[in-house]
Residue frames as a rotation matrix with the C-alpha (Angstrom) as fourth column:
MET 1
-0.465 -0.338 -0.818 -0.95
0.660 -0.749 -0.066 -13.33
-0.590 -0.571 0.571 4.56
THR 2
0.455 0.621 0.638 -2.99
0.851 -0.514 -0.107 -10.29
0.261 0.592 -0.763 3.59
VAL 3
-0.633 -0.614 -0.472 -1.44
0.682 -0.730 0.035 -6.84
-0.366 -0.300 0.881 3.26
ILE 4
0.403 0.810 0.426 -3.83
0.880 -0.471 0.061 -3.89
0.250 0.350 -0.903 3.23
ILE 5
-0.794 -0.573 0.203 -2.91
0.517 -0.812 -0.270 -0.22
0.319 -0.109 0.941 3.03
LEU 6
0.354 0.845 -0.401 -4.99
0.926 -0.376 0.025 2.21
-0.129 -0.380 -0.916 5.08
ARG 7
-0.611 -0.468 0.638 -4.63
0.601 -0.799 -0.011 5.71
0.515 0.376 0.770 3.62
ILE 8
0.148 0.664 -0.733 -5.84
0.965 -0.259 -0.040 8.19
-0.216 -0.702 -0.679 6.21
GLY 9
0.014 -0.073 -0.997 -6.55
0.311 -0.948 0.073 11.89
-0.950 -0.311 0.010 5.93
HIS 10
-0.576 -0.203 0.792 -7.02
0.806 0.022 0.592 11.92
-0.138 0.979 0.151 2.15
ARG 11
-0.073 0.503 -0.861 -8.05
0.024 -0.863 -0.505 15.37
-0.997 -0.057 0.051 0.94
PRO 12
0.403 0.311 0.861 -9.53
0.729 0.461 -0.507 15.03
-0.554 0.831 -0.041 -2.58
GLN 13
0.999 0.019 0.035 -8.55
0.036 -0.790 -0.612 18.47
0.016 0.613 -0.790 -3.87
ARG 14
0.515 -0.852 0.095 -5.00
-0.845 -0.486 0.222 18.23
-0.143 -0.195 -0.970 -2.59
ASP 15
-0.202 -0.672 0.712 -4.04
-0.679 0.620 0.393 14.55
-0.706 -0.404 -0.582 -2.36
ALA 16
0.761 0.648 0.013 -5.63
-0.462 0.557 -0.690 12.83
-0.455 0.519 0.724 -5.37
ARG 17
0.561 -0.597 -0.574 -2.40
-0.568 0.226 -0.791 12.26
0.602 0.770 -0.213 -7.29
VAL 18
-0.474 -0.790 0.388 -0.38
-0.823 0.242 -0.513 11.16
0.312 -0.563 -0.765 -4.26
THR 19
-0.067 0.522 0.850 -3.13
-0.686 0.594 -0.419 8.85
-0.724 -0.611 0.319 -2.99
THR 20
0.878 0.324 -0.352 -3.45
-0.476 0.512 -0.715 7.29
-0.051 0.796 0.604 -6.44
HIS 21
0.184 -0.902 -0.391 0.30
-0.597 0.213 -0.773 6.67
0.781 0.376 -0.499 -6.44
VAL 22
-0.429 -0.213 0.878 0.11
-0.867 0.369 -0.335 5.15
-0.253 -0.905 -0.343 -2.95
GLY 23
0.479 0.726 0.494 -2.44
-0.501 0.688 -0.525 2.68
-0.721 0.004 0.693 -4.34
LEU 24
0.847 -0.193 -0.496 -0.49
-0.424 0.317 -0.848 1.97
0.321 0.928 0.187 -7.52
THR 25
-0.210 -0.970 0.124 2.72
-0.817 0.104 -0.567 1.44
0.537 -0.221 -0.814 -5.56
ALA 26
-0.215 0.217 0.952 0.96
-0.783 0.544 -0.301 -0.87
-0.584 -0.810 0.053 -3.13
ARG 27
0.803 0.594 0.053 -0.52
-0.413 0.619 -0.668 -2.88
-0.429 0.514 0.742 -6.00
ALA 28
0.627 -0.612 -0.481 2.78
-0.497 0.161 -0.853 -3.16
0.600 0.774 -0.203 -7.88
LEU 29
-0.432 -0.874 0.220 4.64
-0.701 0.172 -0.692 -4.24
0.567 -0.454 -0.688 -4.75
GLY 30
-0.702 0.058 -0.710 2.28
0.096 0.995 -0.014 -7.02
0.706 -0.078 -0.704 -3.76
ALA 31
-0.849 0.493 0.192 -0.31
-0.334 -0.218 -0.917 -5.51
-0.410 -0.842 0.349 -1.39
ASP 32
-0.711 0.634 0.304 -3.82
0.686 0.719 0.107 -6.93
-0.151 0.284 -0.947 -1.64
GLY 33
0.200 0.840 0.504 -5.79
0.820 -0.425 0.384 -3.72
0.537 0.336 -0.774 -1.38
MET 34
-0.891 -0.426 0.154 -6.24
0.303 -0.813 -0.498 -0.23
0.338 -0.397 0.853 -0.01
LEU 35
0.199 0.890 -0.410 -8.74
0.980 -0.168 0.110 1.35
0.029 -0.424 -0.905 2.33
LEU 36
-0.679 -0.345 0.649 -9.25
0.421 -0.906 -0.041 5.09
0.602 0.245 0.760 1.95
THR 37
-0.568 0.476 -0.672 -10.77
0.708 -0.134 -0.693 7.09
-0.420 -0.869 -0.261 4.80
GLY 38
-0.508 0.406 -0.759 -11.95
-0.417 -0.888 -0.196 9.85
-0.753 0.217 0.621 2.49
ARG 39
0.413 0.645 0.643 -14.33
0.453 0.467 -0.760 9.54
-0.790 0.605 -0.100 -0.42
ASP 40
-0.138 -0.436 -0.889 -12.80
-0.664 -0.625 0.410 9.99
-0.735 0.647 -0.204 -3.85
LYS 41
0.669 0.507 0.543 -14.44
0.016 0.721 -0.693 8.18
-0.743 0.473 0.474 -6.74
ASP 42
0.806 -0.413 -0.424 -11.79
-0.553 -0.269 -0.789 9.41
0.212 0.870 -0.445 -9.19
VAL 43
-0.251 -0.915 0.316 -8.93
-0.967 0.250 -0.045 7.85
-0.038 -0.317 -0.948 -7.21
LYS 44
-0.068 0.318 0.946 -10.94
-0.359 0.877 -0.320 4.66
-0.931 -0.361 0.055 -6.73
GLU 45
0.878 0.473 0.075 -11.85
-0.080 0.300 -0.951 4.41
-0.472 0.828 0.301 -10.42
SER 46
0.492 -0.772 -0.403 -8.28
-0.836 -0.291 -0.465 5.14
0.241 0.566 -0.788 -11.52
ILE 47
-0.472 -0.689 0.550 -6.82
-0.822 0.569 0.007 2.33
-0.318 -0.449 -0.835 -9.42
GLU 48
0.164 0.615 0.772 -9.62
-0.128 0.789 -0.601 -0.06
-0.978 0.000 0.208 -10.41
GLN 49
0.900 0.148 -0.410 -8.99
-0.401 -0.087 -0.912 0.74
-0.171 0.985 -0.019 -14.09
VAL 50
-0.034 -0.981 -0.191 -5.27
-0.980 0.070 -0.189 -0.04
0.198 0.181 -0.963 -13.74
THR 51
-0.473 -0.107 0.875 -6.14
-0.514 0.839 -0.175 -3.33
-0.716 -0.533 -0.452 -12.04
ARG 52
0.599 0.745 0.293 -8.63
-0.126 0.449 -0.884 -4.24
-0.791 0.493 0.363 -14.80
MET 53
0.834 -0.267 -0.482 -6.11
-0.534 -0.176 -0.827 -3.49
0.136 0.948 -0.289 -17.55
TRP 54
-0.047 -0.992 -0.113 -2.91
-0.829 0.102 -0.550 -4.78
0.558 0.068 -0.827 -15.95
GLY 55
0.122 0.204 -0.971 -4.38
0.045 0.977 0.211 -7.64
0.992 -0.069 0.110 -13.92
GLY 56
-0.885 -0.442 -0.145 -4.31
0.100 0.124 -0.987 -8.83
0.455 -0.888 -0.066 -10.35
ARG 57
0.032 0.918 -0.396 -6.85
0.735 0.247 0.631 -8.72
0.677 -0.311 -0.667 -7.56
PHE 58
-0.899 -0.382 -0.213 -6.04
0.427 -0.662 -0.616 -5.41
0.094 -0.645 0.758 -5.89
THR 59
0.124 0.992 0.017 -9.12
0.895 -0.119 0.429 -3.90
0.428 -0.038 -0.903 -4.24
ILE 60
-0.924 -0.323 0.204 -9.90
0.204 -0.869 -0.452 -0.40
0.323 -0.376 0.869 -3.06
GLU 61
0.124 0.950 -0.285 -12.63
0.919 -0.002 0.395 0.81
0.374 -0.311 -0.873 -0.75
ASP 62
-0.733 -0.352 0.582 -13.23
0.179 -0.925 -0.335 4.48
0.657 -0.142 0.741 -0.01
GLY 63
0.017 0.758 0.652 -15.22
-0.571 -0.527 0.629 6.23
0.821 -0.383 0.424 2.72
VAL 64
0.133 -0.061 -0.989 -13.91
0.524 0.851 0.018 3.86
0.841 -0.521 0.145 5.40
SER 65
0.887 0.147 0.439 -14.08
-0.299 -0.541 0.786 4.82
0.353 -0.828 -0.435 9.08
LEU 66
-0.055 -0.998 0.036 -10.53
-0.569 0.002 -0.822 5.01
0.820 -0.066 -0.568 10.45
LYS 67
-0.380 -0.089 0.921 -11.46
-0.918 0.159 -0.364 3.87
-0.114 -0.983 -0.142 13.94
GLU 68
0.620 0.697 0.361 -13.71
-0.621 0.717 -0.318 1.04
-0.481 -0.027 0.877 12.74
ALA 69
0.742 -0.380 -0.553 -11.15
-0.350 0.484 -0.802 -0.25
0.572 0.789 0.226 10.23
VAL 70
-0.323 -0.928 0.185 -8.32
-0.624 0.062 -0.779 -0.32
0.711 -0.367 -0.600 12.76
THR 71
-0.222 0.321 0.921 -10.49
-0.909 0.275 -0.315 -1.81
-0.354 -0.907 0.230 15.52
ARG 72
0.815 0.579 -0.022 -11.88
-0.534 0.735 -0.418 -4.55
-0.226 0.352 0.908 13.23
TRP 73
0.429 -0.740 -0.518 -8.38
-0.416 0.347 -0.840 -5.38
0.802 0.576 -0.159 11.95
LYS 74
-0.542 -0.662 0.517 -7.01
-0.742 0.089 -0.664 -5.75
0.394 -0.744 -0.540 15.48
GLN 75
0.095 0.673 0.733 -10.05
-0.861 0.425 -0.279 -7.79
-0.500 -0.605 0.620 16.63
ASN 76
0.936 0.260 -0.239 -9.43
-0.352 0.739 -0.575 -10.20
0.027 0.622 0.783 13.74
GLY 77
0.700 -0.691 0.181 -5.83
0.394 0.585 0.709 -10.73
-0.595 -0.425 0.682 14.88
GLY 78
0.620 -0.475 0.625 -4.15
0.606 -0.215 -0.765 -8.51
0.498 0.854 0.155 12.29
LYS 79
0.001 -0.724 -0.689 -1.06
0.852 -0.360 0.380 -6.46
-0.523 -0.588 0.617 13.03
ILE 80
0.918 0.353 0.182 -0.66
0.398 -0.812 -0.427 -2.76
-0.003 0.464 -0.886 12.26
VAL 81
-0.260 -0.966 0.006 2.36
0.933 -0.249 0.261 -1.00
-0.250 0.074 0.965 10.86
HIS 82
0.872 0.431 -0.233 2.24
0.370 -0.891 -0.262 2.79
-0.321 0.142 -0.936 10.88
LEU 83
0.043 -0.864 0.501 4.80
0.964 -0.095 -0.247 4.39
0.261 0.494 0.829 8.58
THR 84
0.970 0.230 0.083 6.05
0.189 -0.919 0.345 7.57
0.156 -0.319 -0.935 10.24
MET 85
0.228 -0.944 0.237 9.35
0.007 -0.242 -0.970 9.40
0.974 0.223 -0.049 10.44
TYR 86
0.126 -0.114 0.986 8.90
-0.912 -0.404 0.070 9.40
0.390 -0.908 -0.154 14.25
GLY 87
0.936 0.348 0.052 9.03
-0.343 0.874 0.344 5.61
0.075 -0.340 0.938 14.53
ILE 88
0.274 -0.856 0.439 11.84
-0.238 0.382 0.893 3.15
-0.932 -0.349 -0.098 15.00
ASN 89
-0.289 -0.491 -0.822 14.05
-0.897 -0.161 0.411 2.45
-0.334 0.856 -0.394 12.03
ILE 90
0.630 0.598 -0.496 12.84
-0.759 0.608 -0.231 -0.23
0.164 0.522 0.837 9.63
SER 91
-0.077 -0.751 -0.656 16.08
-0.400 0.626 -0.670 -2.20
0.913 0.211 -0.349 10.10
ASP 92
-0.885 -0.221 0.409 15.33
-0.450 0.191 -0.872 -2.51
0.114 -0.956 -0.269 13.81
ALA 93
-0.169 0.937 0.305 11.61
-0.831 0.031 -0.555 -3.26
-0.530 -0.347 0.774 13.41
LEU 94
0.155 0.324 -0.933 11.57
-0.914 0.407 -0.011 -5.71
0.376 0.854 0.359 10.50
PRO 95
-0.758 -0.464 -0.459 13.05
-0.299 0.871 -0.389 -8.68
0.580 -0.158 -0.799 12.40
GLU 96
-0.832 0.477 0.283 10.02
-0.235 0.160 -0.959 -8.55
-0.503 -0.864 -0.021 14.75
ILE 97
-0.015 0.888 -0.459 7.46
-0.908 -0.205 -0.366 -8.72
-0.419 0.411 0.809 11.93
ASN 98
-0.394 0.019 0.919 6.17
0.137 0.990 0.038 -12.15
-0.909 0.140 -0.393 10.97
PRO 99
-0.812 0.021 -0.583 5.76
-0.536 -0.424 0.730 -12.06
-0.233 0.905 0.355 7.18
ASN 100
-0.813 0.547 -0.199 2.92
0.362 0.742 0.564 -14.59
0.456 0.387 -0.802 7.42
GLU 101
-0.459 0.659 -0.596 0.72
0.653 -0.206 -0.729 -12.36
-0.603 -0.723 -0.336 9.58
ASN 102
0.290 0.634 0.717 -2.01
0.900 -0.436 0.021 -10.15
0.325 0.639 -0.697 8.17
LEU 103
-0.568 -0.599 -0.565 -0.68
0.722 -0.692 0.008 -6.59
-0.395 -0.404 0.825 8.05
MET 104
0.732 0.619 0.285 -2.42
0.679 -0.701 -0.220 -3.26
0.064 0.354 -0.933 7.80
ILE 105
-0.450 -0.892 -0.035 0.02
0.890 -0.452 0.063 -0.56
-0.072 -0.002 0.997 6.75
ILE 106
0.615 0.690 -0.381 -1.13
0.687 -0.707 -0.171 2.93
-0.388 -0.157 -0.908 7.68
VAL 107
-0.556 -0.684 0.471 -0.01
0.826 -0.520 0.219 5.78
0.095 0.511 0.854 5.44
GLY 108
0.094 0.599 -0.795 -1.06
0.674 -0.626 -0.392 9.27
-0.733 -0.499 -0.463 6.49
ALA 109
0.062 -0.016 0.998 -1.81
0.850 -0.524 -0.061 12.35
0.524 0.852 -0.019 4.43
GLU 110
0.313 0.070 0.947 -2.59
-0.298 -0.940 0.167 14.97
0.902 -0.334 -0.273 7.02
LYS 111
-0.433 -0.486 0.759 -1.84
-0.850 -0.061 -0.524 15.01
0.301 -0.872 -0.386 10.74
VAL 112
-0.317 0.240 -0.918 -2.16
0.071 0.971 0.229 11.47
0.946 0.007 -0.324 12.08
PRO 113
0.596 0.607 0.526 -4.36
-0.500 -0.232 0.834 11.13
0.628 -0.760 0.165 15.18
PRO 114
-0.270 -0.739 0.617 -2.42
-0.949 0.097 -0.300 10.20
0.162 -0.667 -0.728 18.36
LEU 115
0.485 0.558 0.674 -4.61
-0.659 0.739 -0.137 7.08
-0.575 -0.377 0.726 18.66
ILE 116
0.902 -0.153 -0.403 -2.84
-0.253 0.569 -0.783 5.55
0.349 0.808 0.474 15.64
TYR 117
-0.080 -0.990 0.120 0.57
-0.662 -0.037 -0.748 5.84
0.745 -0.139 -0.652 17.32
GLN 118
-0.308 0.030 0.951 -0.88
-0.904 0.303 -0.302 3.96
-0.297 -0.952 -0.066 20.29
LEU 119
0.617 0.687 0.384 -2.78
-0.520 0.722 -0.457 1.25
-0.591 0.082 0.802 18.37
ALA 120
0.577 -0.452 -0.680 0.00
-0.639 0.270 -0.721 0.45
0.509 0.850 -0.133 15.91
ASP 121
0.938 -0.343 -0.043 2.03
0.318 0.809 0.494 -2.64
-0.134 -0.477 0.868 16.70
TRP 122
-0.133 -0.991 0.007 4.96
0.893 -0.117 0.435 -0.88
-0.430 0.064 0.900 15.06
ASN 123
0.912 0.141 -0.386 5.54
-0.022 -0.921 -0.388 2.79
-0.411 0.363 -0.837 14.30
ILE 124
0.264 -0.818 0.512 8.22
0.784 0.491 0.381 2.42
-0.562 0.301 0.770 11.63
ALA 125
0.573 -0.206 -0.793 10.45
-0.383 -0.923 -0.036 5.04
-0.724 0.324 -0.608 10.09
ILE 126
0.631 -0.486 0.604 12.09
0.776 0.399 -0.490 4.73
-0.003 0.778 0.628 6.72
GLY 127
-0.527 -0.777 0.346 14.80
0.639 -0.630 -0.442 7.07
0.561 -0.012 0.828 7.95
ASN 128
0.048 0.520 -0.853 13.99
0.933 -0.327 -0.147 9.75
-0.355 -0.789 -0.501 10.48
GLN 129
-0.855 -0.263 -0.447 13.74
0.064 -0.909 0.412 12.59
-0.515 0.324 0.794 7.99
PRO 130
0.177 0.947 -0.267 10.73
-0.281 -0.211 -0.936 14.05
-0.943 0.241 0.229 6.17
HIS 131
-0.896 -0.328 -0.298 10.14
-0.354 0.125 0.927 12.51
-0.267 0.936 -0.228 2.74
SER 132
-0.379 0.778 -0.502 7.43
-0.827 -0.042 0.560 10.98
0.414 0.627 0.659 0.58
GLU 133
0.014 0.496 0.868 4.87
-0.720 0.607 -0.335 8.54
-0.693 -0.621 0.365 1.92
ILE 134
0.876 0.245 -0.415 5.05
-0.479 0.550 -0.684 6.82
0.061 0.798 0.599 -1.47
ALA 135
0.025 -0.957 -0.290 8.78
-0.594 0.219 -0.774 6.24
0.804 0.191 -0.563 -1.03
ALA 136
-0.481 -0.178 0.858 8.25
-0.865 0.257 -0.431 5.01
-0.144 -0.950 -0.278 2.54
LEU 137
0.506 0.758 0.412 5.59
-0.621 0.652 -0.436 2.53
-0.599 -0.036 0.800 1.40
ALA 138
0.760 -0.252 -0.599 7.71
-0.465 0.432 -0.773 1.28
0.454 0.866 0.211 -1.50
ILE 139
-0.317 -0.947 0.055 10.76
-0.684 0.188 -0.705 0.70
0.657 -0.261 -0.707 0.69
PHE 140
-0.306 0.252 0.918 8.73
-0.838 0.386 -0.385 -0.99
-0.451 -0.887 0.093 3.43
LEU 141
0.741 0.662 0.106 6.94
-0.523 0.670 -0.528 -3.34
-0.421 0.336 0.843 1.00
ASP 142
0.486 -0.647 -0.588 10.20
-0.530 0.316 -0.787 -4.16
0.694 0.694 -0.189 -0.78
ARG 143
-0.560 -0.722 0.406 11.89
-0.750 0.234 -0.619 -5.08
0.352 -0.651 -0.672 2.50
LEU 144
0.014 0.655 0.755 8.82
-0.758 0.500 -0.420 -7.08
-0.652 -0.567 0.503 3.61
ASN 145
0.867 0.309 -0.390 8.84
-0.497 0.572 -0.653 -8.97
0.021 0.760 0.650 0.31
GLN 146
-0.026 -0.948 -0.319 12.55
-0.647 0.259 -0.717 -9.71
0.762 0.187 -0.620 0.71
LYS 147
-0.567 -0.150 0.810 11.85
-0.800 0.331 -0.500 -11.13
-0.193 -0.931 -0.308 4.14
LYS 148
0.401 0.814 0.421 9.02
-0.582 0.581 -0.569 -13.28
-0.708 -0.017 0.706 2.69
GLY 149
-0.526 -0.663 0.533 11.26
0.070 0.590 0.804 -14.42
-0.848 0.460 -0.264 -0.16
THR 150
0.330 0.690 0.644 8.92
0.813 0.139 -0.565 -13.02
-0.480 0.710 -0.516 -2.81
ASP 151
-0.742 -0.545 -0.391 9.51
0.241 -0.760 0.603 -10.57
-0.626 0.353 0.695 -5.62
PRO 152
0.281 0.954 0.107 6.33
0.518 -0.057 -0.853 -8.98
-0.808 0.295 -0.510 -6.98
LEU 153
0.129 -0.288 -0.949 8.45
-0.576 -0.801 0.164 -6.93
-0.807 0.525 -0.269 -9.37
THR 154
-0.780 -0.477 -0.405 8.93
-0.605 0.412 0.682 -10.01
-0.159 0.777 -0.610 -11.55
GLN 155
-0.571 0.608 0.551 5.53
0.227 0.762 -0.606 -11.66
-0.789 -0.221 -0.573 -11.16
GLU 156
-0.887 0.438 0.144 3.01
0.121 -0.081 0.989 -12.16
0.445 0.895 0.019 -13.94
TYR 157
-0.677 0.727 0.113 -0.43
-0.493 -0.335 -0.803 -10.77
-0.546 -0.599 0.585 -13.12
PHE 158
-0.708 0.504 0.494 -3.39
0.630 0.767 0.120 -12.99
-0.319 0.396 -0.861 -13.97
GLU 159
0.247 0.947 0.206 -6.32
0.917 -0.159 -0.366 -11.70
-0.314 0.279 -0.908 -16.01
SER 160
-0.256 -0.370 -0.893 -4.33
0.077 -0.929 0.363 -8.81
-0.964 0.024 0.266 -17.47
LYS 161
0.805 0.532 0.262 -5.50
0.352 -0.073 -0.933 -7.24
-0.478 0.844 -0.246 -20.69
LEU 162
0.777 -0.628 -0.045 -2.17
-0.494 -0.562 -0.663 -5.52
0.391 0.538 -0.747 -21.22
LYS 163
0.793 -0.609 0.004 1.19
0.497 0.650 0.576 -7.20
-0.353 -0.455 0.818 -21.00
LEU 164
0.729 -0.622 -0.285 4.46
-0.654 -0.757 -0.020 -5.32
-0.203 0.201 -0.958 -21.00
ILE 165
0.810 -0.585 0.052 7.40
0.564 0.751 -0.342 -6.92
0.161 0.306 0.938 -22.78
PRO 166
0.614 -0.608 -0.503 10.60
0.102 -0.571 0.815 -5.57
-0.783 -0.552 -0.289 -21.18
GLN 167
0.797 -0.353 0.489 12.89
0.497 -0.076 -0.865 -3.85
0.343 0.932 0.115 -23.68
LEU 168
-0.104 -0.896 -0.432 16.42
0.930 -0.241 0.277 -2.54
-0.353 -0.373 0.858 -23.41
HIS 169
-0.934 -0.108 -0.340 15.38
-0.015 -0.940 0.340 0.30
-0.357 0.323 0.877 -25.75
GLY 170
-0.681 0.724 -0.109 11.87
-0.395 -0.238 0.887 1.42
0.616 0.648 0.448 -26.56
LYS 171
-0.496 0.646 0.580 8.47
-0.680 0.126 -0.722 0.22
-0.540 -0.753 0.377 -25.36
LYS 172
-0.698 0.359 -0.619 6.42
-0.320 0.618 0.718 -2.86
0.640 0.700 -0.317 -26.18
VAL 173
-0.608 0.628 0.485 2.96
-0.517 0.151 -0.843 -3.56
-0.603 -0.763 0.233 -24.79
ILE 174
-0.909 0.362 -0.206 0.70
0.075 0.628 0.774 -6.34
0.410 0.688 -0.598 -26.01
ASN 175
-0.381 0.879 0.286 -3.06
-0.908 -0.298 -0.294 -5.93
-0.173 -0.372 0.912 -25.78
GLU 176
-0.924 -0.026 0.383 -4.39
-0.053 0.997 -0.061 -9.43
-0.380 -0.077 -0.922 -25.09
GLU 177
-0.032 0.998 0.047 -7.89
0.114 0.050 -0.992 -8.40
-0.993 -0.027 -0.116 -26.21
GLU 178
0.240 0.097 -0.966 -6.88
-0.824 -0.506 -0.256 -7.59
-0.513 0.857 -0.041 -29.78
């Protein structure tokens, strides 16, 4: 199973921090990569730097065509989840989702084109109230991981240069390169 995040409507001057956090959240919660419809080398480099230092194989591609990415994903048999407060509740939708299928999770920044609501296999709400797309993504991925029986929050990342040693008090990070 491959899980890819498609971040649409990214506005570099306004959304850089939030889009970076969408990518970092996706990476930490087990997604394989992120596609970004806008171009933003700073966001791309920031997420790539975290992946280089903390390990894993998370990828990011910017400047992606929304329509082409969605069309290609569907043609290759992938399923699409669109996170939106207008969708059906996650508790109602999750039983229908096969955790072994390739999933594209669409997270919007600006107004989402009506086409996305039509092409999505599921328009899923994490509650039907306005809130953060980062929170919605985190909750969705956590529930998906529970359904798969995996817990990326406790996994060791391969090829990491930095390793965090959990502490009850204080901080401890080991630099494997030193």
